[in-house]
C-alpha positions in Angstrom: 42.4 9.9 -8.2 42.7 13.7 -8.5 40.4 16.6 -9.5 40.6 17.6 -13.1 43.0 20.6 -13.6 44.1 20.3 -9.9 46.4 17.3 -9.8 47.8 18.4 -6.5 44.5 17.6 -4.8 43.3 14.1 -4.3 39.6 13.3 -4.5 38.5 12.3 -1.0 37.0 8.8 -0.4 33.4 8.3 -1.5 32.5 7.4 2.1 33.3 11.1 3.0 30.8 12.3 0.5 28.2 9.9 1.6 28.6 11.0 5.3 28.5 14.7 4.2 25.2 14.1 2.4 23.8 12.3 5.4 24.9 15.1 7.8 23.5 17.9 5.7 20.2 16.2 4.7 19.6 13.8 7.6 19.1 11.1 5.0 21.3 8.7 3.1 21.9 9.4 -0.7 19.3 7.9 -2.9 21.8 7.0 -5.7 25.3 7.4 -6.9 26.1 8.2 -10.6 29.4 7.5 -12.3 31.2 10.0 -14.6 32.5 8.1 -17.6 35.4 10.5 -18.4 38.6 8.6 -19.1 36.8 5.2 -18.5 35.8 2.6 -21.0 32.2 1.4 -20.9 33.3 -1.8 -19.2 35.4 0.1 -16.6 32.5 2.5 -15.8 30.0 -0.4 -15.4 32.5 -2.3 -13.2 32.9 0.8 -10.9 29.2 1.1 -10.6 28.8 -2.6 -9.7 31.6 -2.4 -7.2 30.3 0.8 -5.6 26.8 -0.4 -5.3 28.0 -3.7 -3.8 30.2 -1.9 -1.2 27.7 0.9 -0.3 24.3 -0.7 -0.8 23.3 2.5 -2.7 21.8 2.3 -6.2 24.7 3.2 -8.5 24.3 3.8 -12.2 26.3 5.0 -15.2 23.8 7.5 -16.8 25.6 7.6 -20.1 25.1 3.9 -20.6 22.3 3.0 -18.3 20.1 6.1 -18.1 18.5 7.3 -14.9 15.0 6.0 -15.1 15.4 3.7 -12.2 16.9 6.5 -10.1 14.0 8.8 -11.0 11.5 6.1 -10.0 13.3 5.4 -6.7 13.2 9.2 -5.9 9.5 9.4 -6.7 8.7 6.3 -4.7 10.6 7.5 -1.7 9.1 11.0 -1.9 5.6 9.5 -1.9 6.4 7.2 1.0 7.6 10.2 3.0 4.5 12.2 2.0 6.6 14.8 0.3 4.6 14.4 -3.0 0.9 14.0 -3.1 -0.5 11.6 -5.7 -2.7 14.4 -7.2 0.2 16.8 -7.4 1.9 17.0 -10.8 5.5 15.9 -10.8 8.2 18.4 -11.6 9.7 15.9 -14.1 8.3 13.0 -16.0 9.9 9.6 -16.5 9.1 8.4 -19.9 
């Protein structure tokens, strides 16, 4: 796979991005999302299943699956870490 408009540059392996996030934040990624450009619905969903299986990280295709479960997971983890107080209004609402 290559970057759009830059076919001479290959996209690095996903594992590199995961390690980079862990190094910069000190925490593993909460979720991975799939860009559906040039993918059928079935292909995108299969990529999501495969990536989640291989990485153990929640992986979704927002265009088809939405991001409610990702938002809930972020809110839950933030509360567990004490980064959001229950009485504090959230910056975004999950409907």
